[in-house]
C-alpha positions as CSV (number, residue, x, y, z in Angstrom):
1,M,-0.1,0.1,0.0
2,G,1.0,3.8,-0.2
3,L,1.3,3.5,-3.6
4,E,-1.2,5.0,-6.1
5,S,-1.6,3.8,-10.1
6,H,-1.4,7.5,-12.2
7,E,-0.7,8.4,-16.1
8,G,1.4,5.7,-17.9
9,G,1.0,3.1,-14.8
10,Q,3.7,5.0,-13.0
11,A,3.5,4.4,-9.1
12,V,3.9,7.3,-7.2
13,M,3.8,7.7,-3.2
14,D,1.2,9.2,-1.0
15,D,2.6,12.6,-0.6
16,P,2.4,14.3,2.6
17,T,1.6,17.5,1.0
18,V,-1.6,15.9,-0.2
19,T,-2.1,13.7,2.5
20,D,-2.3,16.9,4.9
21,P,-1.9,19.9,3.0
22,G,-2.3,22.2,6.2
23,L,0.7,20.6,8.0
24,Y,3.1,20.2,5.5
25,R,4.5,22.5,2.9
26,V,7.7,22.4,0.4
27,V,9.8,25.3,1.0
28,F,12.6,23.9,-1.3
29,E,13.1,21.6,-4.4
30,N,15.8,20.9,-6.8
31,D,16.4,17.6,-8.6
32,R,18.6,16.4,-5.4
33,V,16.0,17.0,-2.7
34,R,12.7,18.1,-1.2
35,V,12.7,20.4,1.8
36,L,9.3,20.1,3.6
37,E,8.4,22.2,6.5
38,Y,5.9,20.0,9.2
39,R,3.8,22.3,11.8
40,D,1.3,20.9,14.4
41,E,-0.4,21.3,17.4
42,P,-1.5,19.0,20.4
43,G,-3.8,16.6,19.0
44,A,-3.4,17.2,15.6
45,Q,-3.0,13.8,13.8
46,T,-1.8,12.6,10.0
47,H,-3.1,10.8,7.7
48,P,-1.2,7.7,6.4
49,H,1.4,9.1,4.3
50,D,4.9,8.2,2.3
51,H,8.7,9.8,3.0
52,P,11.9,8.6,1.0
53,D,14.9,8.5,3.3
54,S,15.3,11.8,5.2
55,V,16.9,14.0,7.4
56,M,14.4,15.2,9.9
57,I,15.6,18.6,11.8
58,T,13.9,19.8,14.9
59,L,12.9,23.1,15.8
60,T,11.0,22.8,19.1
61,S,11.2,19.6,20.7
62,F,8.2,17.2,20.9
63,H,5.7,14.4,21.7
64,R,4.7,11.7,19.4
65,R,2.4,8.4,18.5
66,V,3.8,7.3,15.2
67,S,2.2,4.3,13.5
68,L,4.2,2.1,11.3
69,G,1.6,-0.4,9.9
70,D,0.8,-2.6,12.9
71,Q,3.7,-1.0,14.9
72,E,3.0,2.0,17.2
73,R,5.9,3.6,18.9
74,D,5.6,6.7,21.4
75,L,8.7,9.0,21.1
76,E,9.9,11.9,22.8
77,I,12.0,14.1,20.5
78,P,14.2,16.8,21.6
79,A,14.5,20.0,19.7
80,A,17.8,21.4,17.8
81,R,18.6,17.9,16.6
82,A,19.3,16.2,13.6
83,R,18.5,12.8,12.6
84,W,18.2,10.2,10.1
85,V,14.8,8.5,8.9
86,G,14.9,6.0,6.9
87,A,11.6,5.2,3.8
88,Q,8.9,4.5,5.4
89,R,4.8,5.3,5.2
90,H,3.5,6.1,8.9
91,S,1.2,7.9,10.8
92,G,1.9,10.3,13.3
93,L,-0.6,12.1,16.9
94,N,0.9,14.8,18.7
95,T,0.5,13.4,22.2
96,G,1.8,16.2,24.0
97,D,1.3,19.7,25.1
98,S,3.2,21.4,22.6
99,P,3.6,22.8,18.7
100,T,5.3,20.1,16.6
101,H,8.1,22.4,14.1
102,A,10.1,20.2,12.0
103,F,11.9,20.2,8.8
104,F,12.3,16.9,6.6
105,V,15.1,17.3,3.7
106,E,14.0,14.5,1.4
107,L,16.4,12.6,-0.9
108,K,15.4,12.0,-4.0
109,E,18.3,9.6,-5.4
110,P,17.4,5.9,-4.5
111,A,19.2,4.6,-1.2
112,Q,22.5,3.1,-2.1
113,N,22.4,0.5,0.8
114,P,19.1,-0.2,1.9
115,S,19.1,-1.6,5.4
116,G,15.7,-3.2,6.3
117,A,13.8,-1.8,8.6
118,P,12.7,1.7,8.5
119,V,13.8,3.8,11.4
120,L,10.4,5.4,13.3
121,G,10.3,9.1,12.5
122,P,8.2,12.2,14.4
123,S,5.2,12.3,11.8
């Protein structure tokens, strides 16, 4: 799941800017990366969506429940950190009492050495 068929039978991912346009926005894009800004408030929840391999940069600290398939994980993410988030399909819920503000630098190049299980991210 997570892939839809479009013109010419080509599969595309469920883009978070489409599934949750009030939470994600593109702030920069070129042929190698796309940078998304993510903002939410306590209690906000995302729909299932896909991310390629990305670097997440947190501007605020936040608490989040991330659902990845049949897995759920509660995370506490500190502010002012950069962390790797492997390609994945997930949804998230802000379970804290503060807003979330983060950036994702999504890589457009395919993974050079896929590692198996994805790393759970914040959203």
